[in-house]
ZAVEX-487684 format. One line per 2 residues: their letters; for each residue x, y, z of C-alpha. Coordinates in nm, 3 decimals. Layout:
<recs>
A	X:Y:Z | ...
</recs>
This chain:
<recs>
XX	-5.708:2.449:0.978 | -5.473:2.558:0.698
XX	-5.355:2.313:0.430 | -5.001:2.343:0.564
XX	-5.114:2.263:0.918 | -5.322:1.973:0.794
XX	-5.022:1.826:0.613 | -4.807:1.857:0.926
XX	-5.073:1.680:1.131 | -5.109:1.406:0.869
XX	-4.732:1.350:0.863 | -4.723:1.331:1.245
XX	-5.011:1.082:1.255 | -4.840:0.870:0.991
XX	-4.519:0.855:1.191 | -4.710:0.761:1.504
XX	-4.897:0.486:1.325 | -4.570:0.348:1.190
XX	-4.421:0.354:1.537 | -4.716:0.147:1.653
XX	-4.642:-0.092:1.362 | -4.992:-0.067:1.224
XX	-5.066:-0.186:0.873 | -5.116:0.110:0.637
XX	-5.282:0.022:0.303 | -5.109:0.153:-0.007
XX	-4.764:0.153:0.143 | -4.483:-0.100:0.088
XX	-4.146:-0.165:0.242 | -3.841:-0.053:0.044
XX	-3.475:0.001:0.124 | -3.353:0.350:0.201
XX	-3.023:0.505:0.098 | -2.873:0.412:0.433
XX	-2.975:0.051:0.386 | -3.254:0.031:0.643
XX	-3.612:-0.062:0.568 | -3.844:0.234:0.515
XX	-4.203:0.277:0.398 | -4.284:0.446:0.070
XX	-4.618:0.520:-0.088 | -4.706:0.316:-0.395
XX	-4.902:0.616:-0.527 | -4.663:0.910:-0.553
XX	-4.904:1.149:-0.721 | -4.815:1.497:-0.844
XX	-4.599:1.677:-0.588 | -4.553:1.997:-0.787
XX	-4.821:2.176:-0.586 | -4.644:2.088:-0.265
XX	-4.306:2.234:-0.359 | -4.333:2.486:-0.077
XX	-4.393:2.202:0.169 | -4.061:2.025:0.097
XX	-3.928:2.096:0.443 | -4.230:1.934:0.609
XX	-4.216:1.629:0.382 | -3.841:1.593:0.432
XX	-3.892:1.606:0.807 | -4.141:1.321:0.776
XX	-3.909:1.123:0.550 | -3.619:1.167:0.788
XX	-3.842:1.054:1.071 | -3.946:0.743:0.876
XX	-3.586:0.654:0.799 | -3.489:0.708:1.161
XX	-3.772:0.481:1.271 | -3.661:0.218:1.021
XX	-3.311:0.243:1.161 | -3.444:0.214:1.516
XX	-3.641:-0.099:1.421 | -3.331:-0.258:1.270
XX	-3.122:-0.166:1.574 | -3.388:-0.308:1.802
XX	-3.383:-0.632:1.605 | -3.004:-0.646:1.627
XX	-3.022:-0.594:2.004 | -3.284:-0.869:2.036
XX	-3.068:-1.115:1.845 | -2.752:-1.015:2.029
XX	-2.916:-1.054:2.372 | -3.020:-1.410:2.285
XX	-2.681:-1.525:2.157 | -2.444:-1.751:2.347
XX	-2.079:-1.653:2.378 | -1.992:-1.934:2.138
XX	-2.234:-1.798:1.878 | -2.088:-1.449:1.917
XX	-1.733:-1.575:1.865 | -1.852:-1.770:1.561
XX	-1.987:-1.450:1.407 | -1.641:-1.295:1.441
XX	-1.477:-1.561:1.222 | -1.464:-1.585:0.843
XX	-1.355:-1.938:0.757 | -1.223:-2.078:0.432
XX	-1.230:-2.425:0.278 | -0.991:-2.379:-0.012
XX	-0.904:-2.743:-0.064 | -0.982:-3.076:0.094
XX	-0.790:-3.395:0.149 | -0.962:-3.721:0.232
XX	-0.634:-3.899:0.297 | -0.554:-3.966:-0.068
XX	-0.194:-3.920:-0.174 | -0.281:-3.658:-0.436
XX	-0.478:-3.432:-0.201 | -0.577:-3.174:-0.114
XX	-0.800:-3.119:-0.414 | -1.003:-2.809:-0.499
XX	-1.307:-2.779:-0.274 | -1.604:-2.730:-0.508
XX	-1.870:-2.948:-0.345 | -1.970:-2.944:0.019
XX	-1.907:-3.256:0.226 | -2.040:-3.377:0.560
XX	-1.741:-3.253:0.761 | -1.761:-2.897:0.631
XX	-2.140:-2.895:0.649 | -2.125:-2.996:1.016
XX	-1.856:-2.736:1.088 | -2.062:-2.455:0.936
XX	-2.379:-2.551:1.121 | -2.189:-2.602:1.446
XX	-1.967:-2.295:1.461 | -2.220:-2.032:1.341
XX	-1.952:-1.851:1.139 | -2.002:-1.489:1.047
XX	-1.886:-1.568:0.695 | -1.684:-1.780:0.454
XX	-1.416:-1.682:0.203 | -1.402:-1.832:-0.146
XX	-1.078:-1.878:-0.338 | -1.019:-1.959:-0.705
XX	-1.014:-2.328:-0.614 | -1.380:-2.295:-0.511
XX	-1.483:-2.116:-0.830 | -1.383:-2.321:-1.134
XX	-1.740:-2.352:-1.266 | -2.022:-2.106:-1.207
XX	-2.295:-2.364:-1.155 | -2.076:-2.554:-0.910
XX	-1.995:-2.232:-0.726 | -2.362:-2.142:-0.691
XX	-2.443:-2.488:-0.557 | -2.150:-2.467:-0.313
XX	-2.267:-2.128:-0.182 | -2.626:-2.248:-0.166
XX	-2.524:-2.560:0.029 | -2.309:-2.356:0.269
XX	-2.604:-2.129:0.348 | -2.829:-2.435:0.390
XX	-2.581:-2.588:0.633 | -2.572:-2.262:0.827
XX	-2.950:-2.271:0.868 | -2.938:-2.605:1.049
XX	-2.916:-2.511:1.415 | -3.064:-2.620:1.744
XX	-3.073:-2.258:1.859 | -3.290:-1.977:1.726
XX	-3.012:-1.770:1.569 | -2.970:-1.886:1.209
XX	-2.793:-1.577:1.073 | -2.696:-1.586:0.703
XX	-2.328:-1.600:0.610 | -2.125:-1.323:0.458
XX	-2.004:-1.509:0.149 | -1.687:-1.325:0.053
XX	-1.426:-1.328:-0.223 | -1.127:-1.128:-0.353
XX	-1.259:-1.011:-0.690 | -1.070:-0.692:-0.771
XX	-1.068:-0.732:-1.147 | -0.753:-0.774:-1.353
XX	-0.482:-0.994:-1.204 | -0.678:-1.064:-0.883
XX	-0.994:-1.246:-0.987 | -1.114:-1.571:-0.834
XX	-1.397:-1.654:-1.072 | -1.273:-1.881:-1.352
XX	-1.574:-1.799:-1.569 | -1.720:-1.459:-1.651
XX	-1.552:-1.122:-1.696 | -1.202:-1.052:-1.573
XX	-1.196:-0.680:-1.660 | -0.871:-0.489:-1.711
XX	-0.755:-0.415:-1.356 | -0.728:-0.096:-1.156
XX	-0.415:0.063:-1.302 | -0.542:-0.003:-1.655
XX	-0.873:0.159:-1.557 | -0.695:0.470:-1.427
XX	-0.495:0.483:-1.751 | -0.821:0.549:-1.939
XX	-0.851:0.886:-1.763 | -1.224:0.828:-1.711
XX	-1.344:0.776:-1.352 | -1.673:0.634:-1.481
XX	-1.480:0.327:-1.599 | -1.398:0.245:-1.235
XX	-1.765:0.263:-1.147 | -1.862:0.056:-1.453
XX	-1.604:-0.212:-1.373 | -1.725:-0.246:-1.014
XX	-2.088:-0.263:-1.122 | -1.999:-0.544:-1.360
XX	-1.807:-0.735:-1.095 | -2.083:-0.687:-0.839
XX	-2.348:-0.802:-1.084 | -2.169:-1.131:-1.149
XX	-2.107:-1.189:-0.778 | -2.473:-1.126:-0.701
XX	-2.579:-1.383:-0.960 | -2.356:-1.633:-0.779
XX	-2.507:-1.537:-0.439 | -2.170:-1.397:-0.325
XX	-2.258:-1.092:-0.115 | -1.920:-0.951:-0.004
XX	-1.616:-0.846:-0.208 | -1.273:-0.773:-0.061
XX	-1.215:-0.582:-0.382 | -1.174:-0.207:-0.328
XX	-0.798:-0.142:-0.335 | -0.731:0.197:-0.176
XX	-0.353:0.158:-0.165 | -0.136:0.432:-0.319
XX	0.143:0.251:-0.505 | 0.404:0.520:-0.446
XX	0.691:0.270:-0.428 | 0.780:0.112:-0.766
XX	0.964:-0.164:-0.574 | 0.633:-0.288:-0.430
XX	0.608:-0.662:-0.508 | 0.245:-0.724:-0.416
XX	0.026:-0.418:-0.490 | 0.162:-0.277:-0.817
XX	-0.104:-0.278:-1.089 | -0.370:-0.363:-0.831
XX	-0.349:0.004:-0.729 | -0.503:0.272:-0.945
XX	-0.201:0.499:-0.927 | 0.091:0.638:-0.730
XX	-0.103:0.964:-0.700 | -0.318:1.012:-0.390
XX	-0.600:1.201:-0.562 | -0.627:0.954:-0.849
XX	-0.649:0.662:-0.606 | -0.905:0.841:-0.391
XX	-1.124:0.942:-0.687 | -1.111:0.611:-0.874
XX	-1.123:0.399:-0.558 | -1.432:0.580:-0.431
XX	-1.602:0.547:-0.771 | -1.520:0.175:-0.766
XX	-1.666:0.145:-0.416 | -1.982:0.326:-0.527
XX	-2.026:0.105:-0.833 | -1.987:-0.207:-0.622
XX	-2.234:-0.075:-0.368 | -2.485:0.005:-0.643
XX	-2.476:-0.362:-0.741 | -2.592:-0.457:-0.391
XX	-2.257:-0.612:-0.296 | -2.083:-0.527:0.032
XX	-1.768:-0.348:-0.085 | -1.463:-0.382:0.142
XX	-1.186:-0.117:0.137 | -0.828:-0.241:0.180
XX	-0.547:-0.251:0.307 | -0.568:0.000:0.596
XX	-0.368:0.212:0.661 | -0.201:0.147:0.324
XX	0.009:-0.122:0.156 | 0.145:0.080:-0.138
XX	0.471:0.209:0.007 | 0.621:-0.129:0.095
XX	0.896:-0.331:-0.071 | 0.799:-0.656:0.105
XX	0.503:-0.886:0.038 | 0.306:-0.940:0.360
XX	0.219:-1.291:0.242 | 0.583:-1.388:0.289
XX	0.734:-1.121:0.516 | 0.654:-0.842:0.760
XX	0.665:-0.508:0.573 | 0.754:-0.179:0.739
XX	0.655:0.178:0.650 | 0.838:0.466:0.817
XX	0.589:0.745:0.742 | 0.453:0.968:1.016
XX	0.085:1.032:1.079 | 0.122:1.376:0.922
XX	0.266:1.222:0.606 | -0.002:0.952:0.596
XX	-0.272:1.215:0.632 | -0.144:1.364:0.308
XX	-0.114:1.034:0.121 | -0.222:0.683:0.227
XX	-0.512:0.784:0.452 | -0.675:1.019:0.198
XX	-0.843:0.745:-0.012 | -0.971:0.568:0.301
XX	-1.108:0.892:0.441 | -1.287:0.962:0.113
XX	-1.427:0.609:0.108 | -1.553:0.643:0.465
XX	-1.724:0.970:0.375 | -1.887:0.791:0.081
XX	-2.037:0.534:0.319 | -1.784:0.250:0.352
XX	-1.923:-0.029:0.568 | -1.622:-0.259:0.596
XX	-1.243:-0.208:0.595 | -0.964:-0.467:0.581
XX	-0.644:-0.419:0.781 | -0.283:-0.454:0.664
XX	-0.020:-0.676:0.827 | 0.232:-0.390:0.808
XX	0.450:-0.222:1.071 | 0.403:0.152:1.116
XX	0.652:0.234:1.394 | 0.574:0.607:1.382
XX	0.208:0.529:1.454 | 0.262:0.253:1.710
XX	0.606:0.145:1.832 | 0.484:-0.137:2.058
XX	0.703:-0.442:2.010 | 0.670:-0.819:2.035
XX	0.936:-1.091:2.061 | 0.929:-1.270:1.726
XX	0.898:-1.647:1.759 | 1.098:-1.674:1.435
XX	1.400:-1.459:1.521 | 1.376:-1.412:1.896
XX	1.415:-1.039:1.838 | 1.175:-0.752:1.894
XX	0.946:-0.665:1.605 | 0.700:-0.379:1.588
XX	0.341:-0.506:1.591 | 0.157:-0.463:1.258
XX	-0.153:-0.248:1.205 | -0.376:-0.556:1.235
XX	-0.276:-0.591:1.601 | -0.249:-0.221:1.688
XX	-0.514:-0.046:1.897 | -0.348:0.289:1.829
XX	-0.400:0.241:1.456 | -0.737:0.065:1.443
XX	-0.913:0.238:1.732 | -0.737:0.568:1.797
XX	-0.689:0.655:1.429 | -0.945:0.461:1.223
XX	-1.231:0.473:1.472 | -1.173:0.793:1.667
XX	-0.991:1.023:1.426 | -1.148:0.902:1.099
XX	-1.497:0.834:1.243 | -1.533:0.483:1.101
XX	-1.792:0.276:1.283 | -1.828:-0.008:1.035
XX	-1.684:-0.358:1.045 | -1.305:-0.400:1.063
XX	-1.181:-0.729:0.920 | -0.823:-0.855:0.922
XX	-0.634:-0.960:0.615 | -0.590:-1.339:0.615
XX	-0.430:-1.441:0.944 | -0.267:-1.744:0.780
XX	-0.019:-1.513:0.603 | 0.346:-1.551:0.700
XX	0.375:-1.192:0.823 | 0.157:-1.310:1.114
XX	0.222:-1.682:1.150 | 0.604:-1.660:1.151
XX	0.633:-1.396:1.423 | 0.332:-1.414:1.656
XX	0.186:-1.689:1.873 | -0.165:-1.778:1.758
XX	-0.337:-1.710:2.090 | -0.172:-1.369:2.113
XX	-0.287:-1.284:1.759 | -0.656:-1.338:1.842
XX	-0.635:-1.151:2.172 | -0.436:-0.858:2.034
XX	-0.646:-0.826:1.717 | -0.982:-0.820:1.896
XX	-0.856:-0.582:2.164 | -0.710:-0.358:1.893
XX	-1.056:-0.311:1.744 | -1.088:-0.593:1.490
XX	-1.442:-0.724:1.445 | -1.383:-1.022:1.216
XX	-1.088:-1.261:1.196 | -1.028:-1.367:0.835
XX	-0.907:-1.724:0.783 | -0.744:-1.773:1.125
XX	-0.620:-2.112:1.005 | -0.603:-2.324:0.691
XX	-0.873:-2.590:0.689 | -0.816:-2.875:0.445
XX	-0.910:-3.197:0.630 | -1.080:-3.331:0.940
XX	-0.767:-3.275:1.148 | -0.746:-2.905:1.066
XX	-1.112:-2.867:1.160 | -1.002:-2.952:1.512
XX	-0.763:-2.657:1.497 | -1.057:-2.432:1.415
XX	-1.238:-2.576:1.717 | -0.935:-2.491:1.932
XX	-0.936:-2.132:1.806 | -1.302:-2.082:1.895
XX	-1.248:-2.235:2.239 | -0.938:-2.020:2.299
XX	-1.125:-1.696:2.226 | -1.414:-1.809:2.448
XX	-1.171:-1.879:2.734 | -1.005:-1.539:2.688
XX	-1.346:-1.373:2.713 | -1.442:-1.573:3.020
XX	-1.111:-1.491:3.188 | -1.128:-1.121:3.104
XX	-0.838:-1.109:2.855 | -1.098:-0.992:2.604
XX	-1.391:-0.804:2.753 | -1.749:-0.909:2.692
XX	-1.832:-0.554:2.591 | -1.558:-0.562:2.326
XX	-1.707:-0.881:2.178 | -2.062:-0.742:2.191
XX	-1.940:-0.427:2.019 | -1.801:-0.631:1.729
XX	-2.100:-0.861:1.696 | -2.338:-0.564:1.700
XX	-2.145:-0.410:1.410 | -2.154:-0.740:1.218
XX	-2.527:-0.784:1.273 | -2.595:-0.421:1.181
XX	-2.404:-0.470:0.855 | -2.607:-0.781:0.783
XX	-2.929:-0.596:0.867 | -2.848:-0.333:0.607
XX	-2.821:-0.604:0.344 | -3.114:-0.823:0.442
XX	-2.889:-1.087:0.600 | -3.033:-1.110:0.950
XX	-3.264:-1.396:0.871 | -3.317:-1.650:0.597
XX	-3.599:-1.627:0.348 | -3.727:-1.908:0.127
XX	-3.495:-1.819:-0.159 | -3.296:-2.138:-0.210
XX	-3.197:-2.157:-0.575 | -3.342:-2.440:-0.782
XX	-3.132:-2.622:-1.042 | -3.314:-2.430:-1.314
XX	-3.242:-2.095:-1.146 | -2.878:-2.192:-1.108
XX	-2.851:-2.270:-1.479 | -3.025:-1.944:-1.571
XX	-2.796:-1.737:-1.349 | -2.488:-1.908:-1.490
XX	-2.595:-1.816:-1.843 | -2.642:-1.453:-1.743
XX	-2.286:-1.424:-1.612 | -2.119:-1.474:-1.949
XX	-2.239:-1.183:-2.161 | -2.125:-1.067:-2.505
XX	-2.229:-0.716:-2.406 | -2.012:-0.722:-2.094
XX	-1.720:-0.872:-2.285 | -1.754:-0.590:-2.542
XX	-1.740:-0.329:-2.261 | -1.432:-0.499:-2.121
XX	-1.259:-0.496:-2.462 | -1.347:-0.131:-2.520
XX	-1.212:-0.033:-2.178 | -0.891:-0.219:-2.257
XX	-0.842:-0.015:-2.576 | -0.877:0.307:-2.379
XX	-0.624:0.198:-2.115 | -0.336:0.044:-2.314
XX	-0.051:0.293:-2.322 | 0.212:0.340:-2.591
XX	0.531:0.472:-2.429 | 0.773:0.462:-2.720
XX	0.723:0.456:-3.096 | 1.048:0.546:-3.270
XX	1.002:0.595:-3.640 | 0.629:0.527:-3.606
XX	0.691:0.152:-3.582 | 0.334:0.107:-3.461
XX	0.105:0.034:-3.636 | 0.279:-0.247:-3.821
XX	0.145:-0.318:-4.168 | 0.119:-0.687:-4.252
XX	0.182:-0.793:-4.610 | 0.117:-1.127:-4.774
XX	0.341:-1.419:-4.678 | 0.521:-1.229:-4.401
XX	0.639:-1.390:-4.078 | 0.518:-1.279:-3.734
XX	0.702:-1.392:-3.420 | 0.561:-1.337:-3.069
XX	0.803:-1.417:-2.787 | 0.703:-1.492:-2.427
XX	0.902:-1.535:-2.103 | 0.680:-1.831:-2.003
XX	0.425:-2.077:-2.140 | 0.118:-1.958:-1.949
XX	0.040:-1.660:-2.175 | 0.129:-1.807:-2.516
XX	-0.238:-1.857:-2.607 | -0.288:-1.479:-2.600
XX	-0.112:-1.463:-2.939 | -0.355:-1.710:-3.092
XX	-0.647:-1.521:-2.941 | -0.513:-1.198:-3.094
XX	-0.457:-1.370:-3.430 | -0.817:-1.493:-3.437
XX	-0.938:-1.145:-3.352 | -0.724:-0.985:-3.626
XX	-0.841:-1.244:-3.881 | -1.202:-1.161:-3.797
XX	-1.119:-0.794:-3.859 | -0.945:-0.895:-4.188
XX	-0.617:-0.742:-4.073 | -0.406:-1.051:-4.144
XX	-0.348:-1.117:-4.516 | -0.319:-1.455:-4.683
XX	-0.004:-1.659:-4.626 | 0.092:-1.493:-4.297
XX	0.308:-1.720:-4.082 | 0.221:-1.670:-3.715
XX	0.465:-1.821:-3.467 | 0.507:-1.815:-3.086
XX	0.810:-1.910:-2.877 | 0.917:-1.900:-2.513
XX	1.253:-1.730:-2.464 | 1.493:-1.841:-2.191
XX	1.867:-1.907:-2.155 | 1.827:-2.267:-2.277
XX	1.682:-2.179:-2.617 | 1.828:-1.830:-2.666
XX	1.999:-1.928:-2.991 | 1.678:-2.060:-3.148
XX	1.486:-1.748:-3.046 | 1.754:-1.518:-3.187
XX	1.757:-1.700:-3.521 | 1.375:-1.695:-3.543
XX	1.370:-1.324:-3.458 | 1.624:-1.244:-3.728
XX	1.418:-1.432:-3.987 | 1.083:-1.278:-3.890
XX	0.939:-0.966:-4.050 | 0.758:-0.857:-3.735
XX	0.883:-0.934:-3.383 | 0.691:-0.876:-3.060
XX	0.849:-0.960:-2.723 | 0.633:-0.986:-2.411
XX	0.774:-0.918:-2.063 | 0.609:-1.006:-1.731
XX	0.791:-0.847:-1.441 | 0.646:-0.924:-1.098
XX	0.937:-0.799:-0.887 | 1.209:-0.544:-0.962
XX	1.483:-0.803:-0.900 | 1.385:-0.955:-1.235
XX	1.537:-0.656:-1.417 | 1.891:-0.743:-1.305
XX	2.051:-1.022:-1.515 | 2.279:-1.096:-1.219
XX	1.976:-1.252:-1.048 | 1.835:-1.587:-1.152
XX	1.497:-1.429:-1.228 | 1.669:-1.173:-1.450
XX	1.824:-1.423:-1.692 | 1.535:-1.409:-1.939
XX	1.576:-1.031:-1.955 | 1.936:-1.081:-2.062
XX	1.815:-1.310:-2.341 | 1.573:-1.042:-2.456
XX	1.859:-0.791:-2.467 | 2.037:-1.022:-2.710
XX	1.722:-1.069:-2.918 | 1.676:-0.692:-2.952
XX	2.036:-0.653:-3.060 | 2.004:-0.939:-3.312
XX	1.689:-0.791:-3.468 | 1.859:-0.453:-3.508
XX	2.159:-0.623:-3.672 | 1.921:-0.719:-3.954
XX	1.798:-0.361:-3.980 | 1.457:-0.468:-3.849
XX	1.230:-0.340:-3.572 | 1.106:-0.498:-3.248
XX	0.819:-0.409:-3.017 | 0.823:-0.486:-2.643
XX	0.494:-0.530:-2.458 | 0.522:-0.490:-2.080
XX	0.243:-0.716:-1.956 | 0.271:-0.689:-1.577
XX	0.436:-0.411:-1.374 | 0.487:-0.122:-1.617
XX	0.816:-0.022:-1.456 | 1.019:-0.270:-1.662
XX	0.961:-0.046:-1.965 | 1.270:0.138:-1.840
XX	1.468:-0.187:-1.876 | 1.415:-0.225:-2.254
XX	1.475:0.123:-2.390 | 1.664:-0.021:-2.688
XX	1.337:-0.154:-2.828 | 1.184:0.047:-3.111
XX	0.837:0.053:-2.958 | 0.714:-0.012:-2.604
XX	0.355:-0.065:-2.493 | 0.229:-0.131:-2.139
XX	-0.082:-0.332:-2.050 | -0.083:-0.295:-1.665
XX	-0.130:-0.666:-1.609 | -0.216:-0.991:-1.783
XX	-0.319:-1.337:-1.674 | -0.282:-1.695:-1.780
XX	-0.481:-1.792:-2.086 | -0.515:-2.167:-2.081
XX	-0.859:-2.143:-2.238 | -1.014:-1.904:-2.487
XX	-1.280:-1.647:-2.401 | -1.525:-1.829:-2.630
XX	-1.544:-2.111:-2.376 | -1.681:-1.869:-2.117
XX	-1.350:-1.860:-1.929 | -1.259:-1.534:-1.760
XX	-0.958:-1.411:-1.958 | -0.774:-1.082:-1.946
XX	-0.814:-0.874:-2.265 | -0.502:-0.666:-2.199
XX	-0.226:-0.872:-2.362 | -0.415:-1.001:-2.668
XX	-0.547:-0.648:-2.712 | -0.193:-0.508:-2.710
XX	-0.091:-0.751:-2.985 | -0.390:-0.638:-3.189
XX	-0.290:-0.274:-3.136 | 0.060:-0.345:-3.271
XX	-0.099:-0.437:-3.603 | -0.323:-0.133:-3.614
XX	-0.664:-0.261:-3.513 | -0.692:0.043:-3.287
XX	-0.477:0.320:-3.141 | -0.391:0.274:-2.770
XX	-0.576:0.545:-2.581 | -0.419:0.527:-2.235
XX	-0.189:0.756:-2.041 | 0.049:0.655:-1.764
XX	-0.124:0.677:-1.423 | 0.215:0.646:-1.246
XX	0.556:0.805:-1.270 | 0.797:0.564:-1.436
XX	1.157:0.610:-1.312 | 1.470:0.535:-1.510
XX	1.727:0.272:-1.414 | 2.087:0.327:-1.314
XX	2.374:0.106:-1.428 | 2.299:-0.143:-1.150
XX	1.945:-0.191:-1.281 | 1.803:-0.009:-0.978
XX	1.548:0.271:-0.998 | 1.698:0.620:-0.994
XX	1.539:0.948:-0.885 | 1.504:1.054:-1.249
XX	1.160:1.018:-1.407 | 1.185:0.859:-1.750
XX	0.815:0.879:-1.834 | 0.603:1.115:-1.620
XX	0.253:1.041:-1.501 | 0.008:1.133:-1.776
XX	0.253:1.054:-2.059 | 0.157:0.881:-2.384
XX	0.361:0.852:-2.704 | 0.037:0.881:-2.898
XX	-0.050:1.207:-2.729 | 0.311:1.324:-2.765
XX	0.303:1.254:-3.140 | -0.030:1.433:-3.175
XX	0.113:1.732:-2.990 | 0.413:1.738:-3.225
XX	0.185:1.724:-3.528 | -0.025:2.002:-3.387
XX	0.287:2.210:-3.321 | 0.410:2.149:-3.676
XX	0.072:2.245:-3.812 | 0.073:2.565:-3.610
XX	0.425:2.646:-3.729 | 0.319:2.581:-4.085
XX	0.014:2.800:-4.050 | 0.223:3.073:-3.893
XX	0.467:3.041:-4.183 | 0.188:3.073:-4.436
XX	0.054:3.376:-4.257 | 0.404:3.522:-4.265
XX	0.430:3.453:-4.637 | 0.093:3.614:-4.697
XX	0.202:3.908:-4.486 | 0.518:3.941:-4.697
XX	0.320:3.932:-5.017 | 0.090:4.195:-4.881
XX	0.389:4.415:-4.794 | 0.534:4.368:-5.143
XX	0.199:4.458:-5.293 | 0.174:4.767:-5.078
XX	0.528:4.867:-5.175 | 0.441:4.813:-5.540
XX	0.131:5.021:-5.504 | 0.328:5.297:-5.335
XX	0.594:5.279:-5.604 | 0.339:5.301:-5.883
XX	0.170:5.591:-5.714 | 0.506:5.762:-5.676
XX	0.588:5.703:-6.041 | 0.253:5.844:-6.147
XX	0.302:6.140:-5.921 | 0.650:6.204:-6.053
XX	0.524:6.180:-6.411 | 0.248:6.422:-6.327
XX	0.494:6.663:-6.170 | 0.720:6.643:-6.474
XX	0.427:6.710:-6.703 | 0.321:7.018:-6.509
XX	0.674:7.151:-6.511 | 0.691:7.102:-6.892
</recs>
């Protein structure tokens, strides 16, 4: 027999032995790229001689992976066949225990420690997962103990199916982070402003690493929305860009980084939440785009994520009448409303499943949001969502005391009754539960192992979460993302001299500590000279006069803005009053022949509102800073970093990842683009300098050319004179 034939026979025998589940010495179980268990030799040896046999080896490898997949599927089928209907419905619910009230007048309080009621609920309902909010995550050690105790409670069962929980969280980075300790990172739009896709991957790896240390296995954190409406009140800087390709590229890199960390990365909000002007937490948004238009924009990032291996996608509570015009009589208004994507079979099954080939888990956005609760009867929501193609119902009700636990019991019973009466088919439920179990199988969550964390392990993991190295990466990424939009007269960097006064103005108290954090950072870098007076104030209509006087007296004035909704740009609105005060401050500073810098610390679009400022910098988000980073608290580096940049610690390296429109006289966005996507005042200044340098060089070359011409003329003239003299001599 030839060597090639022998190898083929060996490979075939190996596959057969594996199929028979025989023990093969020298081989160990590992996880394949598709997440299923496979066997791999512990002695790889030198494969260079077998280069020509790659096809045979690959065939064997594919066969092994397929067998591993078949084993996992067989296990899923075994578990599914032994489950009661109640257990199946439990797997389709992700519950949340955000706060808890024991009847005290000051409740509910943050739920950070498990109690008997919640423990009994988890063990009794066999939930597919739980969702953690910020209230559950104030301290890392407490969070780990809470997660550990929830998993322990889930193991207590009279039946045989103790299936681990999906422990989930919204940890996007930037303004949406639930962990109170650790790394906040800069946020998606700030990441895109760096112009480096690798930063999206690095951010997600860092987030996933910290979640894994806390035993949180699922992150609703991959924002695939294209923020192509500057009036959007809820997505904004959570999106990478208003450009489809940028969102697709950065979003997919983020997904990949999260996946590399071992965390289940959930894409959201399908089929897109970026083109709305209503927050689905408080209203029912509507998008008028056609399927053809969506295929060119909103659906592109999701399609790219699916191709990259997305396992779980979250739906949006948004009306898409051109995709599904089915209506429902609103219980709030009594009028017809178009059903949102979460309840639409045409969107979730016909488009997402059939046209986009997604066969992973579909989870709703939180069903306690007003876009759902104000318009739709609860029973109809569960029936319509499951029949539309939803696999998991996220937070179907708010649980905060023993009474609300009864509501959760009613929900489970209602879905069971619907299944028994045929309103929801048994096959539809089995289809969802099979997907959930398959997802858990991929991540080793089909059965519990003896891996309960000890107190010592909890302390060790907590210490690993706060890392100087990670904080340094976060700070460096911030420097690359901050974007300078305006710098008239090269106001930035500001040079501090001894005994000068610095005034930093804020629209609210929550971010005032960012100035002190920046001051400490600048002092460590020896940027602040002796005798510098560093002052912070909150500007509002009540103290406008004090702020104006302080600004006129200061040598350096920085004003921070935090726009969350576009209505805040119009002084005719109550929320726009502080903007009117800032207008007066800018005017007062200029009356003293001084300069003022505005830092836009939330939505970057308000940069168009303060064009009278001498310099404008955008941070793409900021968060409260009630504690300093030294305490281990998760704090955003964006705003303190921007203050440091004003005084020259570094040059902002970012470029706008969105088009920034101008405002008309009514303080409404116009069709004119004030700052185009990709713009940076730093880059613009560098381009001007380069152009000047080229002009200067061209001028010097022209001068040299002129000198050369003069020299040549002189030479010709001298030659002519010599010739004429020679001619005269010959004639004489």
